[in-house]
RODO-2510 file (C-alpha; in nm, 4 decimals, decimal comma):
residues 495
     n   res          X          Y          Z
     1     m     0,0000     0,0000     0,0000
     2     p     0,1566     0,3378    -0,0958
     3     c     0,2529     0,5830     0,1786
     4     i     0,1369     0,9431     0,2082
     5     s     0,4906     1,0573     0,1233
     6     s     0,4173     0,9675    -0,2409
     7     l     0,1558     1,2489    -0,2564
     8     i     0,3520     1,5245    -0,0835
     9     e     0,3441     1,8691    -0,2413
    10     f     0,6024     2,1133    -0,1080
    11     f     0,5353     2,4860    -0,1064
    12     a     0,7322     2,7206     0,1147
    13     p     0,5459     2,7688     0,4439
    14     v     0,3875     3,0936     0,5578
    15     a     0,5275     3,2678     0,8644
    16     a     0,2881     3,2861     1,1553
    17     g     0,3123     3,6684     1,1576
    18     s     0,2032     3,7103     0,7930
    19     t    -0,1122     3,8940     0,6863
    20     c    -0,3955     3,7422     0,4864
    21     g    -0,3036     3,9749     0,1978
    22     a     0,0443     3,8212     0,1774
    23     v    -0,1097     3,4738     0,1772
    24     l    -0,3535     3,5719    -0,0978
    25     d    -0,0589     3,6928    -0,3071
    26     r     0,1086     3,3541    -0,2580
    27     f    -0,1996     3,1719    -0,3860
    28     l    -0,2187     3,4061    -0,6875
    29     d     0,1499     3,3479    -0,7672
    30     q     0,1155     2,9667    -0,7356
    31     p    -0,1980     2,8517    -0,9250
    32     g    -0,1286     2,4838    -0,8511
    33     c    -0,1204     2,5370    -0,4762
    34     d    -0,4367     2,4422    -0,2820
    35     l    -0,2937     2,4468     0,0691
    36     l    -0,0357     2,6564     0,2521
    37     v     0,1118     2,5636     0,5887
    38     v     0,1646     2,8229     0,8591
    39     t     0,4808     2,7559     1,0616
    40     e     0,6554     2,8920     1,3631
    41     a     1,0183     2,7875     1,4208
    42     d     0,9809     2,5278     1,1397
    43     r     0,6895     2,3658     1,3193
    44     p     0,3394     2,3717     1,1661
    45     v     0,0852     2,5667     1,3702
    46     g    -0,1937     2,5969     1,1131
    47     v    -0,3087     2,5538     0,7521
    48     v    -0,4863     2,7847     0,5089
    49     g    -0,6781     2,6538     0,2091
    50     r    -0,7306     2,8363    -0,1176
    51     g    -1,0595     3,0253    -0,0919
    52     a    -1,0469     3,0514     0,2872
    53     m    -0,9843     3,4298     0,2691
    54     l    -1,1585     3,7199     0,0997
    55     a    -1,0087     4,0405    -0,0392
    56     n    -1,1400     4,2472     0,2563
    57     d    -0,9400     4,0163     0,4914
    58     a    -0,6115     4,1480     0,3505
    59     d    -0,5062     4,3298     0,6682
    60     r    -0,6057     4,0562     0,9106
    61     p    -0,3284     3,8371     1,0582
    62     v    -0,3268     3,4841     0,9115
    63     r    -0,3608     3,3417     1,2625
    64     e    -0,7250     3,4547     1,2655
    65     v    -0,8256     3,2503     0,9581
    66     m    -0,5992     2,9458     0,9724
    67     t    -0,7240     2,6113     1,1024
    68     r    -0,5400     2,3660     1,3216
    69     p    -0,3192     2,1317     1,1178
    70     l    -0,3877     1,7591     1,0906
    71     v    -0,0330     1,6257     1,1211
    72     v     0,0753     1,2830     0,9894
    73     d     0,3982     1,0869     0,9617
    74     p     0,5434     1,0339     0,6093
    75     s     0,5335     0,6565     0,6558
    76     m     0,1551     0,6424     0,7074
    77     e    -0,0389     0,4574     0,4383
    78     i    -0,2715     0,6664     0,2243
    79     d    -0,5791     0,4676     0,3302
    80     q    -0,4951     0,5336     0,6960
    81     v    -0,4672     0,9067     0,6279
    82     c    -0,8020     0,9080     0,4456
    83     a    -0,9651     0,7310     0,7411
    84     l    -0,8122     0,9879     0,9752
    85     c    -0,9553     1,2738     0,7680
    86     l    -1,3020     1,1159     0,7633
    87     a    -1,2960     1,0685     1,1402
    88     h    -1,2024     1,4341     1,2012
    89     n    -1,4699     1,6482     1,3630
    90     e    -1,4397     1,9334     1,1119
    91     p    -1,3795     1,9482     0,7335
    92     v    -1,0105     1,8980     0,6588
    93     p    -0,8497     2,1036     0,3770
    94     g    -0,5531     1,8673     0,3786
    95     v    -0,2842     1,7119     0,5959
    96     v     0,0610     1,8318     0,6978
    97     v     0,3462     1,5823     0,6764
    98     v     0,6167     1,6177     0,9411
    99     d     0,9373     1,4345     1,0160
   100     q     1,0562     1,4686     1,3750
   101     a     0,8001     1,7476     1,4198
   102     r     0,9484     1,9535     1,1319
   103     y     0,7446     2,0446     0,8241
   104     v     0,8344     1,8451     0,5109
   105     g     0,5290     1,9059     0,2922
   106     a     0,1512     1,8953     0,2655
   107     v    -0,1157     1,6882     0,0920
   108     p    -0,4375     1,8761     0,0063
   109     s    -0,7696     1,6941     0,0245
   110     r    -0,8051     1,7195    -0,3534
   111     a    -0,4914     1,5038    -0,3976
   112     l    -0,6307     1,2416    -0,1577
   113     l    -0,9624     1,2304    -0,3432
   114     r    -0,7861     1,2089    -0,6791
   115     h    -0,5751     0,9173    -0,5580
   116     k    -0,8797     0,7267    -0,4274
   117     s    -1,0709     0,7939    -0,7484
   118     d    -0,7796     0,6765    -0,9627
   119     g    -0,7513     0,3624    -0,7505
   120     h    -1,1200     0,2777    -0,7914
   121     d    -1,1052     0,3495    -1,1644
   122     a    -0,8036     0,1219    -1,1980
   123     l    -0,9816    -0,1513    -1,0036
   124     g    -1,2881    -0,1205    -1,2258
   125     d    -1,0732    -0,1217    -1,5381
   126     n    -0,8936    -0,4309    -1,4114
   127     r    -1,2222    -0,6141    -1,3531
   128     r    -1,3537    -0,5191    -1,6955
   129     f    -1,0264    -0,6302    -1,8557
   130     l    -1,0406    -0,9671    -1,6787
   131     d    -1,4028    -1,0149    -1,7857
   132     l    -1,3114    -0,9363    -2,1468
   133     i    -1,0089    -1,1670    -2,1502
   134     s    -1,2109    -1,4421    -1,9837
   135     h    -1,4871    -1,4199    -2,2444
   136     e    -1,2537    -1,3851    -2,5444
   137     i    -1,0447    -1,6891    -2,4436
   138     r    -1,3084    -1,9047    -2,2776
   139     s    -1,5593    -1,8967    -2,5647
   140     p    -1,3317    -2,0396    -2,8385
   141     m    -1,1678    -2,2841    -2,5946
   142     n    -1,5096    -2,4140    -2,4882
   143     g    -1,5833    -2,4705    -2,8565
   144     v    -1,2573    -2,6624    -2,9027
   145     l    -1,3325    -2,8781    -2,5987
   146     a    -1,6878    -2,9511    -2,7051
   147     v    -1,5866    -3,0541    -3,0591
   148     a    -1,2990    -3,2670    -2,9261
   149     e    -1,5363    -3,4468    -2,6881
   150     l    -1,7723    -3,5184    -2,9766
   151     l    -1,4794    -3,6500    -3,1806
   152     e    -1,3739    -3,8714    -2,8903
   153     r    -1,7085    -4,0495    -2,9162
   154     q    -1,6507    -4,1359    -3,2824
   155     p    -1,4840    -4,4580    -3,4063
   156     l    -1,1248    -4,3399    -3,4572
   157     s    -0,7895    -4,5089    -3,4988
   158     a    -0,5587    -4,5341    -3,1974
   159     d    -0,3408    -4,2498    -3,3290
   160     s    -0,6412    -4,0268    -3,3899
   161     q    -0,7724    -4,0994    -3,0416
   162     a    -0,4325    -3,9957    -2,9006
   163     f    -0,4444    -3,6704    -3,0992
   164     v    -0,7958    -3,5932    -2,9717
   165     r    -0,6854    -3,6694    -2,6155
   166     t    -0,3965    -3,4230    -2,6534
   167     i    -0,6363    -3,1557    -2,7792
   168     l    -0,8653    -3,2168    -2,4815
   169     e    -0,5892    -3,2107    -2,2207
   170     s    -0,4217    -2,9010    -2,3663
   171     s    -0,7536    -2,7147    -2,3884
   172     q    -0,8461    -2,8112    -2,0347
   173     a    -0,5040    -2,6967    -1,9090
   174     t    -0,5507    -2,3599    -2,0831
   175     l    -0,8919    -2,3083    -1,9233
   176     r    -0,7584    -2,4111    -1,5821
   177     a    -0,4749    -2,1579    -1,6096
   178     l    -0,7247    -1,8874    -1,7108
   179     n    -0,9544    -1,9737    -1,4202
   180     d    -0,6635    -1,9740    -1,1740
   181     a    -0,5413    -1,6338    -1,2926
   182     i    -0,8893    -1,4831    -1,2592
   183     e    -0,9459    -1,6365    -0,9154
   184     l    -0,6068    -1,5121    -0,7932
   185     s    -0,6995    -1,1614    -0,9059
   186     q    -1,0362    -1,1905    -0,7308
   187     a    -0,8708    -1,3173    -0,4124
   188     q    -0,6283    -1,0254    -0,4058
   189     i    -0,9166    -0,7745    -0,4087
   190     g    -1,1267    -0,9746    -0,1618
   191     e    -1,3846    -1,1084    -0,4074
   192     m    -1,3333    -1,4841    -0,3726
   193     t    -1,6766    -1,6334    -0,2993
   194     l    -1,7566    -1,9170    -0,0577
   195     n    -2,0688    -2,1328    -0,0565
   196     a    -2,0848    -2,3647     0,2420
   197     a    -2,3318    -2,6526     0,2308
   198     p    -2,3582    -3,0007     0,3851
   199     v    -2,1326    -3,2556     0,2130
   200     l    -2,0651    -3,6213     0,2880
   201     l    -1,6867    -3,6291     0,3387
   202     r    -1,6419    -3,9892     0,2265
   203     e    -1,8151    -3,9132    -0,1048
   204     l    -1,6031    -3,6015    -0,1491
   205     m    -1,2889    -3,8165    -0,1376
   206     d    -1,4458    -4,0753    -0,3692
   207     g    -1,4953    -3,7929    -0,6173
   208     v    -1,1281    -3,6896    -0,5938
   209     q    -1,0126    -4,0454    -0,6614
   210     e    -1,2517    -4,0925    -0,9526
   211     a    -1,1517    -3,7607    -1,1105
   212     w    -0,7777    -3,8384    -1,1165
   213     r    -0,7696    -4,2157    -1,1591
   214     g    -0,7509    -4,2024    -1,5417
   215     r    -0,4840    -3,9313    -1,5528
   216     a    -0,2687    -4,1177    -1,2986
   217     a    -0,2942    -4,4420    -1,4988
   218     r    -0,1898    -4,2658    -1,8210
   219     d     0,1081    -4,1089    -1,6417
   220     g     0,2132    -4,4418    -1,4928
   221     v     0,1574    -4,3131    -1,1387
   222     t     0,0036    -4,5068    -0,8509
   223     l    -0,2808    -4,2997    -0,7038
   224     l    -0,3963    -4,3868    -0,3529
   225     a    -0,6920    -4,2056    -0,1954
   226     a    -0,8123    -4,2548     0,1618
   227     y    -1,0738    -4,1132     0,3958
   228     d    -1,0128    -4,1409     0,7712
   229     g    -1,3306    -4,0649     0,9619
   230     e    -1,6812    -4,1841     1,0389
   231     p    -1,8402    -4,3231     0,7183
   232     d    -2,1541    -4,1065     0,7403
   233     l    -1,9893    -3,7894     0,8720
   234     s    -2,0956    -3,4690     0,6931
   235     a    -1,9494    -3,1214     0,7213
   236     n    -2,0919    -2,7801     0,6444
   237     v    -1,8139    -2,6588     0,4164
   238     d    -1,7589    -2,5294     0,0635
   239     a    -1,7094    -2,8682    -0,1034
   240     g    -1,6147    -2,7045    -0,4328
   241     r    -1,3269    -2,5179    -0,2692
   242     v    -1,2058    -2,8284    -0,0841
   243     r    -1,2164    -3,0253    -0,4096
   244     q    -1,0302    -2,7385    -0,5746
   245     l    -0,7520    -2,7701    -0,3163
   246     f    -0,7153    -3,1437    -0,3731
   247     d    -0,7359    -3,1053    -0,7517
   248     k    -0,4627    -2,8394    -0,7688
   249     l    -0,2301    -3,0294    -0,5369
   250     v    -0,2853    -3,3653    -0,7104
   251     e    -0,2345    -3,2090    -1,0528
   252     a     0,0926    -3,0521    -0,9389
   253     s     0,2101    -3,3796    -0,7836
   254     l     0,1264    -3,5842    -1,0934
   255     g     0,3351    -3,3409    -1,2972
   256     g     0,6466    -3,4124    -1,0897
   257     a     0,9311    -3,5803    -1,2788
   258     g     0,9829    -3,9397    -1,1720
   259     c     0,6806    -3,9341    -0,9456
   260     g     0,5984    -4,2971    -0,8702
   261     a     0,3065    -4,2497    -0,6329
   262     v     0,0648    -3,9860    -0,5079
   263     e    -0,1250    -4,0390    -0,1832
   264     v    -0,4339    -3,8297    -0,1133
   265     s    -0,6062    -3,8358     0,2248
   266     l    -0,8690    -3,6535     0,4272
   267     r    -0,8881    -3,6986     0,8050
   268     a    -1,1972    -3,5785     0,9954
   269     r    -1,2136    -3,5556     1,3747
   270     r    -1,4531    -3,3897     1,6182
   271     d    -1,3141    -3,1359     1,8628
   272     s    -1,4590    -2,8742     2,0965
   273     n    -1,5226    -2,6335     1,8062
   274     g    -1,6869    -2,8801     1,5678
   275     l    -1,4886    -3,0696     1,3061
   276     k    -1,1197    -3,0512     1,2268
   277     l    -1,0449    -3,1509     0,8649
   278     t    -0,6889    -3,2373     0,7656
   279     g    -0,6163    -3,2889     0,3975
   280     c    -0,2840    -3,4200     0,2716
   281     v    -0,1330    -3,4829    -0,0716
   282     r     0,1945    -3,6761    -0,0571
   283     n     0,4156    -3,7314    -0,3610
   284     t     0,7445    -3,9126    -0,4183
   285     a     0,8823    -3,6730    -0,6807
   286     a     1,2572    -3,6236    -0,6450
   287     g     1,2363    -3,2829    -0,8135
   288     f     1,0182    -3,1178    -0,5456
   289     s     1,1360    -2,9875    -0,2090
   290     a     0,9502    -2,8149     0,0730
   291     d     1,1326    -2,4894    -0,0090
   292     r     1,0163    -2,5031    -0,3704
   293     w     0,6573    -2,5590    -0,2616
   294     a     0,6875    -2,2593    -0,0274
   295     a     0,7924    -2,0554    -0,3327
   296     f     0,4902    -2,1900    -0,5240
   297     f     0,2608    -2,0778    -0,2408
   298     s     0,4089    -1,7275    -0,2497
   299     a     0,3480    -1,6780    -0,6264
   300     p     0,2530    -1,4579    -0,7984
   301     s     0,4947    -1,2268    -0,6233
   302     r     0,7731    -1,0986    -0,8470
   303     k     1,0124    -1,3601    -0,7105
   304     g     0,7503    -1,6342    -0,6810
   305     c     0,6455    -1,6039    -1,0462
   306     l     1,0003    -1,6760    -1,1573
   307     e     1,0370    -1,9756    -0,9278
   308     a     0,6911    -2,1313    -0,9716
   309     v     0,7876    -2,3448    -1,2680
   310     g     0,5743    -2,6566    -1,3060
   311     p     0,2686    -2,6281    -1,0808
   312     g     0,2017    -2,2715    -1,2033
   313     l    -0,0806    -2,0584    -1,0720
   314     g    -0,2854    -2,3473    -0,9326
   315     v    -0,0672    -2,4064    -0,6286
   316     a    -0,0414    -2,0321    -0,5626
   317     l    -0,4209    -2,0263    -0,5583
   318     c    -0,4286    -2,3012    -0,2917
   319     k    -0,2848    -2,0714    -0,0271
   320     q    -0,5452    -1,8057    -0,1072
   321     v    -0,8282    -2,0615    -0,0883
   322     v    -0,7088    -2,2101     0,2428
   323     e    -0,6712    -1,8668     0,4013
   324     r    -1,0159    -1,7663     0,2735
   325     l    -1,1541    -2,0817     0,4406
   326     g    -0,9798    -1,9805     0,7645
   327     g    -0,7198    -2,2588     0,7558
   328     v    -0,3470    -2,3076     0,7153
   329     i    -0,1371    -2,4904     0,4557
   330     s     0,2228    -2,6067     0,4695
   331     a     0,4709    -2,8370     0,2956
   332     q     0,7141    -3,0801     0,4594
   333     s     0,9880    -3,2841     0,2938
   334     n     0,9395    -3,6603     0,3181
   335     v     1,1958    -3,9010     0,4509
   336     g     1,3527    -3,9910     0,1185
   337     d     1,2077    -3,8207    -0,1893
   338     g     0,9059    -3,6021    -0,2311
   339     v     0,6926    -3,3627    -0,0301
   340     s     0,3756    -3,3844     0,1781
   341     v     0,1461    -3,0839     0,1489
   342     t    -0,1023    -3,0548     0,4347
   343     f    -0,3910    -2,8166     0,4946
   344     e    -0,6129    -2,7887     0,8028
   345     l    -0,9658    -2,6487     0,8104
   346     a    -1,2333    -2,6082     1,0757
   347     a    -1,5959    -2,6829     0,9889
   348     d    -1,9320    -2,7386     1,1542
   349     e    -2,0825    -3,0851     1,1532
   350     a    -2,3945    -3,1130     0,9379
   351     l    -2,6737    -3,3540     0,8640
   352     a    -2,6005    -3,5799     0,5673
   353     p    -2,7223    -3,4130     0,2452
   354     a    -2,9952    -3,5808     0,0472
   355     v    -2,8650    -3,7204    -0,2803
   356     p    -3,1422    -3,7585    -0,5383
   357     g    -3,1149    -4,0646    -0,7568
   358     l    -3,0617    -4,0119    -1,1291
   359     g    -3,2325    -4,2408    -1,3736
   360     a    -3,0394    -4,3996    -1,6578
   361     a    -3,2353    -4,2142    -1,9236
   362     q    -3,1157    -4,2704    -2,2777
   363     g    -3,2709    -3,9598    -2,4277
   364     a    -3,4705    -3,6493    -2,3438
   365     r    -3,8254    -3,7193    -2,2280
   366     g    -4,0544    -3,7052    -2,5285
   367     a    -3,9731    -3,5929    -2,8810
   368     a    -3,8620    -3,2343    -2,8145
   369     h    -3,8047    -2,9502    -3,0588
   370     v    -3,5214    -2,7329    -2,9242
   371     l    -3,4198    -2,3740    -3,0019
   372     v    -3,0411    -2,3306    -2,9696
   373     v    -2,9437    -1,9663    -2,9092
   374     d    -2,5724    -1,8782    -2,9297
   375     d    -2,3663    -1,6210    -3,1185
   376     n    -2,0785    -1,8694    -3,1598
   377     a    -2,1162    -2,1042    -3,4586
   378     t    -1,9072    -2,3793    -3,2970
   379     n    -2,1199    -2,3752    -2,9832
   380     r    -2,4376    -2,3953    -3,1936
   381     m    -2,2977    -2,6928    -3,3844
   382     v    -2,2084    -2,8748    -3,0606
   383     a    -2,5501    -2,8112    -2,9039
   384     e    -2,7284    -2,9282    -3,2198
   385     a    -2,5162    -3,2454    -3,2285
   386     l    -2,6065    -3,3209    -2,8676
   387     c    -2,9755    -3,2602    -2,9368
   388     e    -2,9546    -3,5057    -3,2240
   389     m    -2,7818    -3,7542    -2,9919
   390     f    -3,0822    -3,7235    -2,7590
   391     d    -3,3301    -3,7774    -3,0461
   392     c    -3,4404    -3,4119    -3,0391
   393     t    -3,4859    -3,1809    -3,3367
   394     s    -3,3422    -2,8318    -3,3259
   395     e    -3,3276    -2,4867    -3,4848
   396     c    -3,0788    -2,2051    -3,4200
   397     a    -3,0810    -1,8334    -3,3413
   398     e    -2,7688    -1,6185    -3,3268
   399     d    -2,8687    -1,3682    -3,0574
   400     g    -3,1387    -1,2849    -2,8053
   401     a    -3,3433    -1,0719    -3,0430
   402     e    -3,3746    -1,3618    -3,2916
   403     a    -3,4587    -1,5939    -3,0013
   404     v    -3,7516    -1,3769    -2,8894
   405     e    -3,8973    -1,3703    -3,2416
   406     a    -3,8533    -1,7480    -3,2773
   407     a    -4,0091    -1,8129    -2,9348
   408     r    -4,3079    -1,5951    -3,0300
   409     t    -4,4179    -1,8705    -3,2749
   410     g    -4,4687    -2,1135    -2,9856
   411     r    -4,3252    -2,4117    -3,1760
   412     f    -4,0393    -2,4964    -2,9328
   413     d    -4,0515    -2,7307    -2,6350
   414     v    -3,7343    -2,5933    -2,4735
   415     i    -3,4758    -2,3194    -2,5401
   416     l    -3,0997    -2,3506    -2,4813
   417     m    -2,9941    -1,9896    -2,4179
   418     d    -2,6402    -1,8495    -2,4217
   419     i    -2,5895    -1,5578    -2,1811
   420     r    -2,3409    -1,3212    -2,3463
   421     m    -2,4533    -1,2239    -2,6965
   422     p    -2,4629    -0,9058    -2,9085
   423     r    -2,7792    -0,6969    -2,9608
   424     m    -2,9678    -0,8719    -2,6788
   425     d    -2,8112    -1,0986    -2,4172
   426     g    -2,9655    -1,4137    -2,2740
   427     v    -3,1027    -1,2510    -1,9597
   428     e    -3,2813    -0,9756    -2,1554
   429     a    -3,4136    -1,2322    -2,4047
   430     t    -3,5494    -1,4511    -2,1249
   431     r    -3,7339    -1,1580    -1,9685
   432     a    -3,8764    -1,0641    -2,3082
   433     i    -3,9952    -1,4219    -2,3700
   434     r    -4,1576    -1,4384    -2,0254
   435     a    -4,3489    -1,1215    -2,1178
   436     l    -4,4956    -1,2759    -2,4373
   437     p    -4,8708    -1,3449    -2,4441
   438     g    -5,0070    -1,6970    -2,4193
   439     a    -4,8288    -2,0323    -2,3930
   440     a    -4,5148    -1,9058    -2,5705
   441     s    -4,4124    -1,7294    -2,2485
   442     a    -4,3949    -2,0561    -2,0525
   443     v    -4,1360    -2,2431    -2,2630
   444     p    -3,8573    -2,3821    -2,0385
   445     i    -3,5271    -2,1968    -2,0895
   446     i    -3,1937    -2,3557    -1,9972
   447     a    -2,8943    -2,1228    -1,9604
   448     l    -2,5733    -2,2291    -2,1338
   449     t    -2,2823    -2,0347    -1,9908
   450     a    -1,9199    -2,0489    -1,8828
   451     n    -2,0118    -1,8200    -1,5896
   452     a    -2,1988    -2,0693    -1,3753
   453     d    -2,0856    -1,9799    -1,0238
   454     p    -2,3682    -1,9949    -0,7663
   455     e    -2,4367    -1,6200    -0,7571
   456     d    -2,4621    -1,5975    -1,1362
   457     a    -2,6789    -1,9091    -1,1477
   458     k    -2,9191    -1,7597    -0,8904
   459     s    -2,9567    -1,4467    -1,1013
   460     y    -3,0316    -1,6541    -1,4146
   461     i    -3,2961    -1,8557    -1,2292
   462     g    -3,4351    -1,5329    -1,0882
   463     c    -3,4883    -1,3829    -1,4347
   464     g    -3,7032    -1,6782    -1,5424
   465     m    -3,4688    -1,9556    -1,6541
   466     h    -3,5358    -2,3147    -1,5555
   467     s    -3,1789    -2,4338    -1,4918
   468     v    -2,8147    -2,3706    -1,5812
   469     v    -2,5712    -2,5907    -1,7748
   470     e    -2,2059    -2,4958    -1,7696
   471     k    -1,9875    -2,4748    -2,0797
   472     p    -1,8149    -2,6763    -2,2112
   473     i    -2,1379    -2,8761    -2,2195
   474     k    -2,1259    -3,2225    -2,0649
   475     p    -2,3756    -3,4497    -2,2472
   476     e    -2,5035    -3,6106    -1,9266
   477     r    -2,5573    -3,2701    -1,7620
   478     l    -2,7495    -3,1370    -2,0620
   479     l    -2,9593    -3,4526    -2,0771
   480     q    -3,0416    -3,4188    -1,7080
   481     a    -3,1460    -3,0547    -1,7583
   482     l    -3,3575    -3,1384    -2,0641
   483     n    -3,5351    -3,4229    -1,8830
   484     a    -3,6066    -3,1952    -1,5861
   485     a    -3,7351    -2,9152    -1,8119
   486     l    -3,9543    -3,1490    -2,0173
   487     a    -4,1007    -3,3385    -1,7205
   488     p    -4,4789    -3,2865    -1,6916
   489     s    -4,4431    -3,1370    -1,3423
   490     a    -4,1277    -2,9399    -1,4229
   491     g    -4,0884    -2,6333    -1,2074
   492     r    -3,7952    -2,4098    -1,1343
   493     a    -3,4862    -2,6224    -1,0721
   494     a    -3,1830    -2,5244    -0,8724
   495     a    -2,8808    -2,4510    -1,0894
***
């Protein structure tokens, strides 16, 4: 955080015995000066702001119009100085900076306001830039992933299957890096979201093992996953964030050269405050040391970015996530090769969450006619291919305005709606469709979006959508959403 010394403006002080006329002349001679400091024996005794005196005050001594100085040390942070000004009983024309009680300069209120305004503008610009980069990269990469997944389902030669697998893994790695960079930026400005909910801890660990079993087998690594706790124990915790921790640490460990085994464990114990959760990812990679992992945790500092070769931004994000969850994370060298990374979290015990059973449906309920709305041709092609896979017919619209006109005809059973589109976005289009007369206003609308975090999903449901499917589209997730939307008793579903 910058110090107040970076904003200092130095103008020669005014002697305590000066007249207001002399001070007015100083302001006229120095158009850029907003604040003059009145000193006695080099020590500030008052301040005079531009506009504090009138022409008929010329003969009055400056002591009669000056105000008491608000004195600060040059090492104070700008935010602290601003808070001090706001807490002052009277309006403050500025602050006087002193070093060992001697005047070294002043900072007028206008400079403080300008600095705060510039900081907020920069923060807003940074957010808008991240949103733009996210959309411009995520949209084409989602298209690549979706097409590659469709290709993977086709009868291909072994070489072609290997090529498709490389496309999938490289695309997924690119999206993960993008997500990590955005989340790190959000964490640094305090915008990382948490969504605690009851989760069965044993099933959480089963999910970690299932997610990484295939990757470990392809890399020739032995993956061992274990849960140490009561079988039916549930915790009220952000399961997505805990999974994110395990995923980032396992991914980094699998990438270690010569890594023969990766052990993943979660230990759950009751204590006086609720539950204590201890997660651990242990690898046998000769190339990793505890000091290197400490450098990974410190990225993206200037030094950390240079040293965080291999695990990249994902491991740096782990420290931010653990701290946001109120826990601690550390790395210890194993006896022999490798490192054990451990994180500890506190959580409240919860009732076991209800897990609805999913039927093994082979296609969408009924013969549905689907409107696919997306401004990206690749995304439209993928959605149409999936509709065909589910024995549904489909038509396309390229933006929200076209979607509203198509929906007006009433010939669609369900609409797959992209969110970010030119002319009219998905949210505006949904509201317009809900305002149509007759049965056309009741058509189920499923959001297709890469921005499917819980807060966004709630807003999409709130504007009239039935459910949300995240891009890149997973066939089973889309089928589940279509079946729910087309069910006779379909109501609003949770995203």
